mmJSON file of the N, C-alpha and C atoms, coordinates in Angstrom:
{"data_MODEL":{"atom_site":{
"group_PDB":["ATOM","ATOM","ATOM","ATOM","ATOM","ATOM","ATOM","ATOM","ATOM","ATOM","ATOM","ATOM","ATOM","ATOM","ATOM","ATOM","ATOM","ATOM","ATOM","ATOM","ATOM","ATOM","ATOM","ATOM","ATOM","ATOM","ATOM","ATOM","ATOM","ATOM","ATOM","ATOM","ATOM","ATOM","ATOM","ATOM","ATOM","ATOM","ATOM","ATOM","ATOM","ATOM","ATOM","ATOM","ATOM","ATOM","ATOM","ATOM","ATOM","ATOM","ATOM","ATOM","ATOM","ATOM","ATOM","ATOM","ATOM","ATOM","ATOM","ATOM","ATOM","ATOM","ATOM","ATOM","ATOM","ATOM","ATOM","ATOM","ATOM","ATOM","ATOM","ATOM","ATOM","ATOM","ATOM","ATOM","ATOM","ATOM","ATOM","ATOM","ATOM","ATOM","ATOM","ATOM","ATOM","ATOM","ATOM","ATOM","ATOM","ATOM","ATOM","ATOM","ATOM","ATOM","ATOM","ATOM","ATOM","ATOM","ATOM","ATOM","ATOM","ATOM","ATOM","ATOM","ATOM","ATOM","ATOM","ATOM","ATOM","ATOM","ATOM","ATOM","ATOM","ATOM","ATOM","ATOM","ATOM","ATOM","ATOM","ATOM","ATOM","ATOM","ATOM","ATOM","ATOM","ATOM","ATOM","ATOM","ATOM","ATOM","ATOM","ATOM","ATOM","ATOM","ATOM","ATOM","ATOM","ATOM","ATOM","ATOM","ATOM","ATOM","ATOM","ATOM","ATOM","ATOM","ATOM","ATOM","ATOM","ATOM","ATOM","ATOM","ATOM","ATOM","ATOM","ATOM","ATOM","ATOM","ATOM","ATOM","ATOM","ATOM","ATOM","ATOM","ATOM","ATOM","ATOM","ATOM","ATOM","ATOM","ATOM","ATOM","ATOM","ATOM","ATOM","ATOM","ATOM","ATOM","ATOM","ATOM","ATOM","ATOM","ATOM","ATOM","ATOM","ATOM","ATOM","ATOM","ATOM","ATOM","ATOM","ATOM","ATOM","ATOM","ATOM","ATOM","ATOM","ATOM","ATOM","ATOM","ATOM","ATOM","ATOM","ATOM","ATOM","ATOM","ATOM","ATOM","ATOM","ATOM","ATOM","ATOM","ATOM","ATOM","ATOM","ATOM","ATOM","ATOM","ATOM","ATOM","ATOM","ATOM","ATOM","ATOM","ATOM"],
"id":[1,2,3,4,5,6,7,8,9,10,11,12,13,14,15,16,17,18,19,20,21,22,23,24,25,26,27,28,29,30,31,32,33,34,35,36,37,38,39,40,41,42,43,44,45,46,47,48,49,50,51,52,53,54,55,56,57,58,59,60,61,62,63,64,65,66,67,68,69,70,71,72,73,74,75,76,77,78,79,80,81,82,83,84,85,86,87,88,89,90,91,92,93,94,95,96,97,98,99,100,101,102,103,104,105,106,107,108,109,110,111,112,113,114,115,116,117,118,119,120,121,122,123,124,125,126,127,128,129,130,131,132,133,134,135,136,137,138,139,140,141,142,143,144,145,146,147,148,149,150,151,152,153,154,155,156,157,158,159,160,161,162,163,164,165,166,167,168,169,170,171,172,173,174,175,176,177,178,179,180,181,182,183,184,185,186,187,188,189,190,191,192,193,194,195,196,197,198,199,200,201,202,203,204,205,206,207,208,209,210,211,212,213,214,215,216,217,218,219,220,221,222,223,224,225],
"type_symbol":["N","C","C","N","C","C","N","C","C","N","C","C","N","C","C","N","C","C","N","C","C","N","C","C","N","C","C","N","C","C","N","C","C","N","C","C","N","C","C","N","C","C","N","C","C","N","C","C","N","C","C","N","C","C","N","C","C","N","C","C","N","C","C","N","C","C","N","C","C","N","C","C","N","C","C","N","C","C","N","C","C","N","C","C","N","C","C","N","C","C","N","C","C","N","C","C","N","C","C","N","C","C","N","C","C","N","C","C","N","C","C","N","C","C","N","C","C","N","C","C","N","C","C","N","C","C","N","C","C","N","C","C","N","C","C","N","C","C","N","C","C","N","C","C","N","C","C","N","C","C","N","C","C","N","C","C","N","C","C","N","C","C","N","C","C","N","C","C","N","C","C","N","C","C","N","C","C","N","C","C","N","C","C","N","C","C","N","C","C","N","C","C","N","C","C","N","C","C","N","C","C","N","C","C","N","C","C","N","C","C","N","C","C","N","C","C","N","C","C","N","C","C","N","C","C"],
"label_atom_id":["N","CA","C","N","CA","C","N","CA","C","N","CA","C","N","CA","C","N","CA","C","N","CA","C","N","CA","C","N","CA","C","N","CA","C","N","CA","C","N","CA","C","N","CA","C","N","CA","C","N","CA","C","N","CA","C","N","CA","C","N","CA","C","N","CA","C","N","CA","C","N","CA","C","N","CA","C","N","CA","C","N","CA","C","N","CA","C","N","CA","C","N","CA","C","N","CA","C","N","CA","C","N","CA","C","N","CA","C","N","CA","C","N","CA","C","N","CA","C","N","CA","C","N","CA","C","N","CA","C","N","CA","C","N","CA","C","N","CA","C","N","CA","C","N","CA","C","N","CA","C","N","CA","C","N","CA","C","N","CA","C","N","CA","C","N","CA","C","N","CA","C","N","CA","C","N","CA","C","N","CA","C","N","CA","C","N","CA","C","N","CA","C","N","CA","C","N","CA","C","N","CA","C","N","CA","C","N","CA","C","N","CA","C","N","CA","C","N","CA","C","N","CA","C","N","CA","C","N","CA","C","N","CA","C","N","CA","C","N","CA","C","N","CA","C","N","CA","C","N","CA","C","N","CA","C","N","CA","C","N","CA","C"],
"label_alt_id":[null,null,null,null,null,null,null,null,null,null,null,null,null,null,null,null,null,null,null,null,null,null,null,null,null,null,null,null,null,null,null,null,null,null,null,null,null,null,null,null,null,null,null,null,null,null,null,null,null,null,null,null,null,null,null,null,null,null,null,null,null,null,null,null,null,null,null,null,null,null,null,null,null,null,null,null,null,null,null,null,null,null,null,null,null,null,null,null,null,null,null,null,null,null,null,null,null,null,null,null,null,null,null,null,null,null,null,null,null,null,null,null,null,null,null,null,null,null,null,null,null,null,null,null,null,null,null,null,null,null,null,null,null,null,null,null,null,null,null,null,null,null,null,null,null,null,null,null,null,null,null,null,null,null,null,null,null,null,null,null,null,null,null,null,null,null,null,null,null,null,null,null,null,null,null,null,null,null,null,null,null,null,null,null,null,null,null,null,null,null,null,null,null,null,null,null,null,null,null,null,null,null,null,null,null,null,null,null,null,null,null,null,null,null,null,null,null,null,null,null,null,null,null,null,null],
"label_comp_id":["MET","MET","MET","SER","SER","SER","GLY","GLY","GLY","GLU","GLU","GLU","GLU","GLU","GLU","ASP","ASP","ASP","ARG","ARG","ARG","SER","SER","SER","MET","MET","MET","ASP","ASP","ASP","GLN","GLN","GLN","TYR","TYR","TYR","ARG","ARG","ARG","ALA","ALA","ALA","ILE","ILE","ILE","LEU","LEU","LEU","THR","THR","THR","THR","THR","THR","THR","THR","THR","ASP","ASP","ASP","ARG","ARG","ARG","GLN","GLN","GLN","ARG","ARG","ARG","ILE","ILE","ILE","SER","SER","SER","GLY","GLY","GLY","GLU","GLU","GLU","ALA","ALA","ALA","ASP","ASP","ASP","VAL","VAL","VAL","PRO","PRO","PRO","ASN","ASN","ASN","SER","SER","SER","LYS","LYS","LYS","ARG","ARG","ARG","TYR","TYR","TYR","GLU","GLU","GLU","ALA","ALA","ALA","VAL","VAL","VAL","SER","SER","SER","ARG","ARG","ARG","VAL","VAL","VAL","ARG","ARG","ARG","GLN","GLN","GLN","ARG","ARG","ARG","ILE","ILE","ILE","GLU","GLU","GLU","GLN","GLN","GLN","LEU","LEU","LEU","GLU","GLU","GLU","HIS","HIS","HIS","ASP","ASP","ASP","ALA","ALA","ALA","GLU","GLU","GLU","LEU","LEU","LEU","LEU","LEU","LEU","LYS","LYS","LYS","GLU","GLU","GLU","HIS","HIS","HIS","HIS","HIS","HIS","PRO","PRO","PRO","GLU","GLU","GLU","LEU","LEU","LEU","TYR","TYR","TYR","GLU","GLU","GLU","GLU","GLU","GLU","LEU","LEU","LEU","GLN","GLN","GLN","GLU","GLU","GLU","SER","SER","SER","VAL","VAL","VAL","CYS","CYS","CYS","GLN","GLN","GLN","ASN","ASN","ASN","GLU","GLU","GLU"],
"label_asym_id":["A","A","A","A","A","A","A","A","A","A","A","A","A","A","A","A","A","A","A","A","A","A","A","A","A","A","A","A","A","A","A","A","A","A","A","A","A","A","A","A","A","A","A","A","A","A","A","A","A","A","A","A","A","A","A","A","A","A","A","A","A","A","A","A","A","A","A","A","A","A","A","A","A","A","A","A","A","A","A","A","A","A","A","A","A","A","A","A","A","A","A","A","A","A","A","A","A","A","A","A","A","A","A","A","A","A","A","A","A","A","A","A","A","A","A","A","A","A","A","A","A","A","A","A","A","A","A","A","A","A","A","A","A","A","A","A","A","A","A","A","A","A","A","A","A","A","A","A","A","A","A","A","A","A","A","A","A","A","A","A","A","A","A","A","A","A","A","A","A","A","A","A","A","A","A","A","A","A","A","A","A","A","A","A","A","A","A","A","A","A","A","A","A","A","A","A","A","A","A","A","A","A","A","A","A","A","A","A","A","A","A","A","A","A","A","A","A","A","A","A","A","A","A","A","A"],
"label_entity_id":["1","1","1","1","1","1","1","1","1","1","1","1","1","1","1","1","1","1","1","1","1","1","1","1","1","1","1","1","1","1","1","1","1","1","1","1","1","1","1","1","1","1","1","1","1","1","1","1","1","1","1","1","1","1","1","1","1","1","1","1","1","1","1","1","1","1","1","1","1","1","1","1","1","1","1","1","1","1","1","1","1","1","1","1","1","1","1","1","1","1","1","1","1","1","1","1","1","1","1","1","1","1","1","1","1","1","1","1","1","1","1","1","1","1","1","1","1","1","1","1","1","1","1","1","1","1","1","1","1","1","1","1","1","1","1","1","1","1","1","1","1","1","1","1","1","1","1","1","1","1","1","1","1","1","1","1","1","1","1","1","1","1","1","1","1","1","1","1","1","1","1","1","1","1","1","1","1","1","1","1","1","1","1","1","1","1","1","1","1","1","1","1","1","1","1","1","1","1","1","1","1","1","1","1","1","1","1","1","1","1","1","1","1","1","1","1","1","1","1","1","1","1","1","1","1"],
"label_seq_id":[1,1,1,2,2,2,3,3,3,4,4,4,5,5,5,6,6,6,7,7,7,8,8,8,9,9,9,10,10,10,11,11,11,12,12,12,13,13,13,14,14,14,15,15,15,16,16,16,17,17,17,18,18,18,19,19,19,20,20,20,21,21,21,22,22,22,23,23,23,24,24,24,25,25,25,26,26,26,27,27,27,28,28,28,29,29,29,30,30,30,31,31,31,32,32,32,33,33,33,34,34,34,35,35,35,36,36,36,37,37,37,38,38,38,39,39,39,40,40,40,41,41,41,42,42,42,43,43,43,44,44,44,45,45,45,46,46,46,47,47,47,48,48,48,49,49,49,50,50,50,51,51,51,52,52,52,53,53,53,54,54,54,55,55,55,56,56,56,57,57,57,58,58,58,59,59,59,60,60,60,61,61,61,62,62,62,63,63,63,64,64,64,65,65,65,66,66,66,67,67,67,68,68,68,69,69,69,70,70,70,71,71,71,72,72,72,73,73,73,74,74,74,75,75,75],
"pdbx_PDB_ins_code":[null,null,null,null,null,null,null,null,null,null,null,null,null,null,null,null,null,null,null,null,null,null,null,null,null,null,null,null,null,null,null,null,null,null,null,null,null,null,null,null,null,null,null,null,null,null,null,null,null,null,null,null,null,null,null,null,null,null,null,null,null,null,null,null,null,null,null,null,null,null,null,null,null,null,null,null,null,null,null,null,null,null,null,null,null,null,null,null,null,null,null,null,null,null,null,null,null,null,null,null,null,null,null,null,null,null,null,null,null,null,null,null,null,null,null,null,null,null,null,null,null,null,null,null,null,null,null,null,null,null,null,null,null,null,null,null,null,null,null,null,null,null,null,null,null,null,null,null,null,null,null,null,null,null,null,null,null,null,null,null,null,null,null,null,null,null,null,null,null,null,null,null,null,null,null,null,null,null,null,null,null,null,null,null,null,null,null,null,null,null,null,null,null,null,null,null,null,null,null,null,null,null,null,null,null,null,null,null,null,null,null,null,null,null,null,null,null,null,null,null,null,null,null,null,null],
"Cartn_x":[1.35,-0.453,0.916,0.143,1.352,1.075,2.149,1.909,0.508,-0.258,-0.778,-1.946,-1.865,-3.656,-3.578,-2.061,-2.543,-2.901,-2.688,-2.962,-4.744,-4.925,-6.545,-7.202,-6.636,-7.148,-7.294,-6.613,-6.766,-7.963,-8.325,-9.463,-11.089,-11.128,-11.988,-11.928,-12.234,-12.279,-13.055,-12.613,-13.313,-14.048,-12.665,-12.937,-12.41,-11.192,-10.341,-9.747,-9.852,-8.469,-7.41,-6.476,-5.903,-4.87,-5.461,-5.023,-5.186,-6.837,-7.079,-5.794,-5.053,-4.06,-2.803,-2.631,-1.197,-1.427,-2.249,-2.417,-2.313,-3.263,-2.85,-2.041,-1.225,-0.434,1.127,1.187,1.749,3.083,2.542,3.341,3.312,2.541,2.293,2.229,2.913,3.548,2.472,1.765,0.199,0.045,-0.656,-0.367,-1.102,-1.467,-2.206,-4.078,-3.708,-5.878,-6.28,-5.099,-5.826,-5.46,-4.703,-5.106,-6.032,-6.606,-7.558,-9.122,-8.503,-9.842,-9.938,-9.128,-8.949,-9.795,-9.24,-9.825,-11.339,-11.12,-12.591,-14.467,-12.988,-13.992,-14.674,-12.765,-13.448,-13.82,-13.855,-15.278,-16.687,-17.417,-18.217,-18.293,-17.233,-17.527,-17.932,-17.106,-17.737,-19.354,-19.633,-20.588,-21.336,-21.84,-22.374,-22.445,-20.769,-20.425,-21.77,-21.738,-22.8,-23.814,-24.806,-25.955,-25.225,-24.858,-25.352,-25.156,-24.08,-24.561,-25.93,-25.934,-27.342,-28.768,-28.759,-29.507,-29.159,-27.79,-27.264,-27.335,-27.843,-28.107,-29.565,-30.157,-31.398,-31.969,-31.634,-31.658,-30.945,-29.543,-28.436,-27.701,-27.815,-27.472,-25.895,-25.954,-25.123,-23.763,-23.669,-23.336,-23.063,-23.616,-23.255,-22.757,-22.465,-21.634,-20.21,-19.588,-18.683,-17.889,-18.695,-18.489,-18.269,-18.783,-18.347,-16.92,-16.406,-15.312,-14.05,-14.602,-13.514,-13.211,-14.06,-13.729,-12.92,-13.241,-13.202,-12.15,-11.993,-10.67,-9.519,-9.083,-7.762,-8.733,-9.102,-9.878,-9.275],
"Cartn_y":[-0.893,0.071,1.431,2.018,3.361,4.406,5.494,6.084,6.944,7.501,8.426,7.175,5.508,5.028,5.468,4.704,5.101,5.324,7.005,8.703,8.614,7.587,7.961,7.14,6.187,5.26,5.518,6.446,6.812,8.065,8.687,9.99,8.86,7.948,6.925,5.284,5.784,4.602,2.917,2.975,0.884,0.471,-0.12,-0.245,0.324,0.345,1.139,3.257,3.18,4.475,4.566,5.779,6.152,5.178,5.928,6.58,4.698,4.388,2.372,2.156,2.056,0.715,1.682,2.428,2.872,2.171,1.801,1.615,0.903,-0.219,-1.761,-2.13,-1.92,-2.611,-2.134,-1.625,-1.286,0.022,0.869,1.922,2.853,3.15,4.87,4.029,4.815,5.044,5.514,4.403,4.56,3.888,4.18,3.054,2.219,0.876,-0.216,0.287,0.961,1.128,1.498,3.292,2.874,2.454,0.837,0.284,-0.563,-0.816,-0.985,-0.665,0.87,1.055,1.208,1.453,0.877,-0.432,-1.752,-3.227,-2.547,-2.175,-2.286,-1.201,-0.239,0.673,-0.162,-0.949,-1.558,-2.76,-3.656,-4.818,-3.686,-2.279,-2.429,-2.189,-1.973,-1.521,-2.678,-3.776,-5.177,-5.732,-5.606,-5.68,-5.0,-4.053,-2.934,-3.122,-3.817,-4.027,-5.552,-6.582,-7.471,-7.192,-6.159,-4.997,-4.866,-4.423,-3.973,-5.063,-5.726,-6.368,-7.215,-7.685,-7.96,-7.176,-6.16,-4.686,-5.224,-4.8,-5.333,-6.563,-7.385,-9.212,-8.729,-7.639,-8.469,-7.212,-5.544,-5.029,-4.739,-5.064,-4.671,-5.907,-7.394,-8.065,-8.222,-7.626,-7.143,-6.238,-5.312,-5.527,-5.528,-6.595,-7.722,-8.576,-8.92,-9.75,-9.393,-8.309,-7.28,-7.208,-6.841,-7.12,-8.361,-9.665,-10.404,-11.181,-10.323,-10.841,-10.213,-9.064,-8.164,-8.64,-9.123,-9.345,-10.486,-12.111,-12.974,-13.404,-12.173,-12.758,-13.651,-13.628,-14.608,-15.659,-16.557,-17.953,-18.952],
"Cartn_z":[0.353,-0.122,-0.004,-1.076,-0.679,-0.134,0.276,1.292,1.843,0.166,-0.515,0.235,0.058,0.044,1.546,2.644,4.183,4.651,4.411,4.687,4.493,3.191,2.857,3.747,4.607,5.03,6.607,6.81,8.09,8.351,6.79,6.962,7.829,7.757,8.209,8.805,10.065,10.988,10.856,10.281,10.287,11.588,12.071,13.722,14.877,14.491,14.879,14.617,15.464,14.963,14.881,14.501,14.689,16.324,17.013,18.229,18.631,18.579,19.166,18.745,17.828,16.324,17.642,17.278,18.256,20.017,19.974,22.447,22.12,20.945,21.064,20.684,19.352,19.162,20.122,20.812,22.077,21.104,20.605,19.514,20.514,21.346,21.968,23.277,24.283,25.276,26.275,27.095,27.526,28.765,29.353,30.551,29.832,31.085,30.361,30.577,31.825,31.608,30.429,29.262,27.839,27.458,26.881,26.275,26.669,27.587,28.265,27.492,27.7,27.511,25.834,24.781,23.657,23.216,23.922,23.653,23.685,24.733,25.453,23.92,23.601,22.624,21.221,21.161,19.915,20.011,21.24,21.45,20.656,21.32,21.646,20.096,18.944,17.759,16.953,17.683,16.426,16.902,18.375,18.805,17.338,17.503,16.797,15.041,15.112,13.307,13.334,14.816,13.916,13.478,14.442,14.411,12.659,12.437,11.123,9.756,10.176,9.135,9.123,9.769,9.972,9.104,9.345,8.448,7.284,6.74,5.462,5.102,5.466,4.967,4.427,5.389,5.533,4.392,4.359,3.396,1.449,2.29,1.035,1.13,0.355,0.856,-0.451,-1.486,-1.745,-0.942,-0.876,0.031,1.442,2.224,3.021,2.602,1.424,0.888,0.92,0.111,0.061,1.673,2.554,3.911,4.349,4.109,4.71,3.715,2.53,2.18,1.823,2.81,3.321,4.587,5.516,6.432,6.879,6.373,6.11,4.467,4.252,3.091,3.541,4.495,4.77,6.091,5.829,6.775,5.501],
"occupancy":[1.0,1.0,1.0,1.0,1.0,1.0,1.0,1.0,1.0,1.0,1.0,1.0,1.0,1.0,1.0,1.0,1.0,1.0,1.0,1.0,1.0,1.0,1.0,1.0,1.0,1.0,1.0,1.0,1.0,1.0,1.0,1.0,1.0,1.0,1.0,1.0,1.0,1.0,1.0,1.0,1.0,1.0,1.0,1.0,1.0,1.0,1.0,1.0,1.0,1.0,1.0,1.0,1.0,1.0,1.0,1.0,1.0,1.0,1.0,1.0,1.0,1.0,1.0,1.0,1.0,1.0,1.0,1.0,1.0,1.0,1.0,1.0,1.0,1.0,1.0,1.0,1.0,1.0,1.0,1.0,1.0,1.0,1.0,1.0,1.0,1.0,1.0,1.0,1.0,1.0,1.0,1.0,1.0,1.0,1.0,1.0,1.0,1.0,1.0,1.0,1.0,1.0,1.0,1.0,1.0,1.0,1.0,1.0,1.0,1.0,1.0,1.0,1.0,1.0,1.0,1.0,1.0,1.0,1.0,1.0,1.0,1.0,1.0,1.0,1.0,1.0,1.0,1.0,1.0,1.0,1.0,1.0,1.0,1.0,1.0,1.0,1.0,1.0,1.0,1.0,1.0,1.0,1.0,1.0,1.0,1.0,1.0,1.0,1.0,1.0,1.0,1.0,1.0,1.0,1.0,1.0,1.0,1.0,1.0,1.0,1.0,1.0,1.0,1.0,1.0,1.0,1.0,1.0,1.0,1.0,1.0,1.0,1.0,1.0,1.0,1.0,1.0,1.0,1.0,1.0,1.0,1.0,1.0,1.0,1.0,1.0,1.0,1.0,1.0,1.0,1.0,1.0,1.0,1.0,1.0,1.0,1.0,1.0,1.0,1.0,1.0,1.0,1.0,1.0,1.0,1.0,1.0,1.0,1.0,1.0,1.0,1.0,1.0,1.0,1.0,1.0,1.0,1.0,1.0,1.0,1.0,1.0,1.0,1.0,1.0],
"B_iso_or_equiv":[0.0,0.0,0.0,0.0,0.0,0.0,0.0,0.0,0.0,0.0,0.0,0.0,0.0,0.0,0.0,0.0,0.0,0.0,0.0,0.0,0.0,0.0,0.0,0.0,0.0,0.0,0.0,0.0,0.0,0.0,0.0,0.0,0.0,0.0,0.0,0.0,0.0,0.0,0.0,0.0,0.0,0.0,0.0,0.0,0.0,0.0,0.0,0.0,0.0,0.0,0.0,0.0,0.0,0.0,0.0,0.0,0.0,0.0,0.0,0.0,0.0,0.0,0.0,0.0,0.0,0.0,0.0,0.0,0.0,0.0,0.0,0.0,0.0,0.0,0.0,0.0,0.0,0.0,0.0,0.0,0.0,0.0,0.0,0.0,0.0,0.0,0.0,0.0,0.0,0.0,0.0,0.0,0.0,0.0,0.0,0.0,0.0,0.0,0.0,0.0,0.0,0.0,0.0,0.0,0.0,0.0,0.0,0.0,0.0,0.0,0.0,0.0,0.0,0.0,0.0,0.0,0.0,0.0,0.0,0.0,0.0,0.0,0.0,0.0,0.0,0.0,0.0,0.0,0.0,0.0,0.0,0.0,0.0,0.0,0.0,0.0,0.0,0.0,0.0,0.0,0.0,0.0,0.0,0.0,0.0,0.0,0.0,0.0,0.0,0.0,0.0,0.0,0.0,0.0,0.0,0.0,0.0,0.0,0.0,0.0,0.0,0.0,0.0,0.0,0.0,0.0,0.0,0.0,0.0,0.0,0.0,0.0,0.0,0.0,0.0,0.0,0.0,0.0,0.0,0.0,0.0,0.0,0.0,0.0,0.0,0.0,0.0,0.0,0.0,0.0,0.0,0.0,0.0,0.0,0.0,0.0,0.0,0.0,0.0,0.0,0.0,0.0,0.0,0.0,0.0,0.0,0.0,0.0,0.0,0.0,0.0,0.0,0.0,0.0,0.0,0.0,0.0,0.0,0.0,0.0,0.0,0.0,0.0,0.0,0.0],
"pdbx_formal_charge":[null,null,null,null,null,null,null,null,null,null,null,null,null,null,null,null,null,null,null,null,null,null,null,null,null,null,null,null,null,null,null,null,null,null,null,null,null,null,null,null,null,null,null,null,null,null,null,null,null,null,null,null,null,null,null,null,null,null,null,null,null,null,null,null,null,null,null,null,null,null,null,null,null,null,null,null,null,null,null,null,null,null,null,null,null,null,null,null,null,null,null,null,null,null,null,null,null,null,null,null,null,null,null,null,null,null,null,null,null,null,null,null,null,null,null,null,null,null,null,null,null,null,null,null,null,null,null,null,null,null,null,null,null,null,null,null,null,null,null,null,null,null,null,null,null,null,null,null,null,null,null,null,null,null,null,null,null,null,null,null,null,null,null,null,null,null,null,null,null,null,null,null,null,null,null,null,null,null,null,null,null,null,null,null,null,null,null,null,null,null,null,null,null,null,null,null,null,null,null,null,null,null,null,null,null,null,null,null,null,null,null,null,null,null,null,null,null,null,null,null,null,null,null,null,null],
"auth_seq_id":[1,1,1,2,2,2,3,3,3,4,4,4,5,5,5,6,6,6,7,7,7,8,8,8,9,9,9,10,10,10,11,11,11,12,12,12,13,13,13,14,14,14,15,15,15,16,16,16,17,17,17,18,18,18,19,19,19,20,20,20,21,21,21,22,22,22,23,23,23,24,24,24,25,25,25,26,26,26,27,27,27,28,28,28,29,29,29,30,30,30,31,31,31,32,32,32,33,33,33,34,34,34,35,35,35,36,36,36,37,37,37,38,38,38,39,39,39,40,40,40,41,41,41,42,42,42,43,43,43,44,44,44,45,45,45,46,46,46,47,47,47,48,48,48,49,49,49,50,50,50,51,51,51,52,52,52,53,53,53,54,54,54,55,55,55,56,56,56,57,57,57,58,58,58,59,59,59,60,60,60,61,61,61,62,62,62,63,63,63,64,64,64,65,65,65,66,66,66,67,67,67,68,68,68,69,69,69,70,70,70,71,71,71,72,72,72,73,73,73,74,74,74,75,75,75],
"auth_comp_id":["MET","MET","MET","SER","SER","SER","GLY","GLY","GLY","GLU","GLU","GLU","GLU","GLU","GLU","ASP","ASP","ASP","ARG","ARG","ARG","SER","SER","SER","MET","MET","MET","ASP","ASP","ASP","GLN","GLN","GLN","TYR","TYR","TYR","ARG","ARG","ARG","ALA","ALA","ALA","ILE","ILE","ILE","LEU","LEU","LEU","THR","THR","THR","THR","THR","THR","THR","THR","THR","ASP","ASP","ASP","ARG","ARG","ARG","GLN","GLN","GLN","ARG","ARG","ARG","ILE","ILE","ILE","SER","SER","SER","GLY","GLY","GLY","GLU","GLU","GLU","ALA","ALA","ALA","ASP","ASP","ASP","VAL","VAL","VAL","PRO","PRO","PRO","ASN","ASN","ASN","SER","SER","SER","LYS","LYS","LYS","ARG","ARG","ARG","TYR","TYR","TYR","GLU","GLU","GLU","ALA","ALA","ALA","VAL","VAL","VAL","SER","SER","SER","ARG","ARG","ARG","VAL","VAL","VAL","ARG","ARG","ARG","GLN","GLN","GLN","ARG","ARG","ARG","ILE","ILE","ILE","GLU","GLU","GLU","GLN","GLN","GLN","LEU","LEU","LEU","GLU","GLU","GLU","HIS","HIS","HIS","ASP","ASP","ASP","ALA","ALA","ALA","GLU","GLU","GLU","LEU","LEU","LEU","LEU","LEU","LEU","LYS","LYS","LYS","GLU","GLU","GLU","HIS","HIS","HIS","HIS","HIS","HIS","PRO","PRO","PRO","GLU","GLU","GLU","LEU","LEU","LEU","TYR","TYR","TYR","GLU","GLU","GLU","GLU","GLU","GLU","LEU","LEU","LEU","GLN","GLN","GLN","GLU","GLU","GLU","SER","SER","SER","VAL","VAL","VAL","CYS","CYS","CYS","GLN","GLN","GLN","ASN","ASN","ASN","GLU","GLU","GLU"],
"auth_asym_id":["A","A","A","A","A","A","A","A","A","A","A","A","A","A","A","A","A","A","A","A","A","A","A","A","A","A","A","A","A","A","A","A","A","A","A","A","A","A","A","A","A","A","A","A","A","A","A","A","A","A","A","A","A","A","A","A","A","A","A","A","A","A","A","A","A","A","A","A","A","A","A","A","A","A","A","A","A","A","A","A","A","A","A","A","A","A","A","A","A","A","A","A","A","A","A","A","A","A","A","A","A","A","A","A","A","A","A","A","A","A","A","A","A","A","A","A","A","A","A","A","A","A","A","A","A","A","A","A","A","A","A","A","A","A","A","A","A","A","A","A","A","A","A","A","A","A","A","A","A","A","A","A","A","A","A","A","A","A","A","A","A","A","A","A","A","A","A","A","A","A","A","A","A","A","A","A","A","A","A","A","A","A","A","A","A","A","A","A","A","A","A","A","A","A","A","A","A","A","A","A","A","A","A","A","A","A","A","A","A","A","A","A","A","A","A","A","A","A","A","A","A","A","A","A","A"],
"auth_atom_id":["N","CA","C","N","CA","C","N","CA","C","N","CA","C","N","CA","C","N","CA","C","N","CA","C","N","CA","C","N","CA","C","N","CA","C","N","CA","C","N","CA","C","N","CA","C","N","CA","C","N","CA","C","N","CA","C","N","CA","C","N","CA","C","N","CA","C","N","CA","C","N","CA","C","N","CA","C","N","CA","C","N","CA","C","N","CA","C","N","CA","C","N","CA","C","N","CA","C","N","CA","C","N","CA","C","N","CA","C","N","CA","C","N","CA","C","N","CA","C","N","CA","C","N","CA","C","N","CA","C","N","CA","C","N","CA","C","N","CA","C","N","CA","C","N","CA","C","N","CA","C","N","CA","C","N","CA","C","N","CA","C","N","CA","C","N","CA","C","N","CA","C","N","CA","C","N","CA","C","N","CA","C","N","CA","C","N","CA","C","N","CA","C","N","CA","C","N","CA","C","N","CA","C","N","CA","C","N","CA","C","N","CA","C","N","CA","C","N","CA","C","N","CA","C","N","CA","C","N","CA","C","N","CA","C","N","CA","C","N","CA","C","N","CA","C","N","CA","C","N","CA","C","N","CA","C","N","CA","C","N","CA","C"],
"pdbx_PDB_model_num":[1,1,1,1,1,1,1,1,1,1,1,1,1,1,1,1,1,1,1,1,1,1,1,1,1,1,1,1,1,1,1,1,1,1,1,1,1,1,1,1,1,1,1,1,1,1,1,1,1,1,1,1,1,1,1,1,1,1,1,1,1,1,1,1,1,1,1,1,1,1,1,1,1,1,1,1,1,1,1,1,1,1,1,1,1,1,1,1,1,1,1,1,1,1,1,1,1,1,1,1,1,1,1,1,1,1,1,1,1,1,1,1,1,1,1,1,1,1,1,1,1,1,1,1,1,1,1,1,1,1,1,1,1,1,1,1,1,1,1,1,1,1,1,1,1,1,1,1,1,1,1,1,1,1,1,1,1,1,1,1,1,1,1,1,1,1,1,1,1,1,1,1,1,1,1,1,1,1,1,1,1,1,1,1,1,1,1,1,1,1,1,1,1,1,1,1,1,1,1,1,1,1,1,1,1,1,1,1,1,1,1,1,1,1,1,1,1,1,1,1,1,1,1,1,1]
}}}
């Protein structure tokens, strides 16, 4: 991925914000409590993603399929 593509991906959050990425990866020098908070926020987003996926599955199967392919491509 080029630097330009990398920057454009940071404009939009999928599940992790830039801060979440830094804290979870250990790149950010923060207390463990901040890492725990980031993990907790990500868990909440995953839960919301499950609801969103169900909505897409029912109302827009094409987008649901794209989501499924994107998330499951490495399995």
